[in-house]
C-alpha positions in Angstrom: 0.0 -0.5 -0.1 2.6 2.5 1.0 4.7 1.9 -2.4 1.4 1.8 -4.6 0.6 5.0 -3.2 3.7 6.4 -3.9 4.0 5.1 -7.2 0.6 7.3 -8.0 1.8 10.4 -6.6 4.8 9.8 -8.5 3.1 9.0 -11.7 0.6 12.1 -11.1 3.1 14.5 -10.8 5.1 13.0 -14.4 1.9 13.2 -16.2 1.5 17.1 -14.5 4.4 17.9 -16.0 4.6 16.2 -19.3 0.6 17.8 -19.3 2.4 21.6 -18.7 2.9 21.9 -15.0 0.0 23.1 -12.2 -1.5 25.4 -14.9 -3.0 22.2 -16.4 -5.0 21.2 -13.3 -3.7 17.8 -13.1 -2.5 18.2 -9.6 -5.8 18.5 -8.5 -5.9 14.6 -8.9 -3.4 14.4 -6.3 -6.6 15.1 -3.6 -7.9 11.4 -4.6 -4.7 9.7 -4.4 -3.9 11.2 -0.9 -7.3 10.7 0.0 -7.6 6.9 -0.9 -4.1 6.3 1.0 -5.2 8.6 3.9 -8.4 6.0 4.0 -6.2 3.0 4.1 -3.5 3.7 6.4 -2.8 5.4 9.7 -2.6 8.8 10.7 1.1 9.4 10.5 1.8 7.6 7.4 -1.5 9.9 6.1 0.3 12.8 6.6 3.3 11.6 5.5 1.4 11.1 1.8 -0.2 14.4 2.3 2.9 16.4 2.6 4.8 14.1 0.2 1.9 15.9 -2.6 2.2 18.9 -1.0 6.1 19.0 -1.9 5.6 17.8 -4.8 3.8 20.1 -6.1 5.8 23.1 -4.8 8.9 21.7 -6.4 7.6 21.0 -10.2 6.5 25.0 -9.6 9.6 26.1 -9.0 10.7 23.6 -11.1 8.5 25.8 -13.9 9.8 29.1 -12.7 13.1 28.4 -12.3 14.5 26.3 -15.6 12.2 26.1 -17.4 9.9 29.3 -18.1 12.5 31.8 -16.7 11.7 34.3 -19.5 8.0 34.6 -18.9 7.7 35.4 -15.6 
């Protein structure tokens, strides 16, 4: 279950990156993945999945700002 949830978050992050970043709206699908993991795991592990998703979204946004689209901002 733990590995599967992390794989879900990673795949959604890669799809979001390929689709144009946070502006694509695909990051919202991470909510379903985190919610599913929260239902099936304990409290501390649920918080870990939520924090992982948050850090992944922030990292993707920073990647877009600093590397991919530096002249657009």
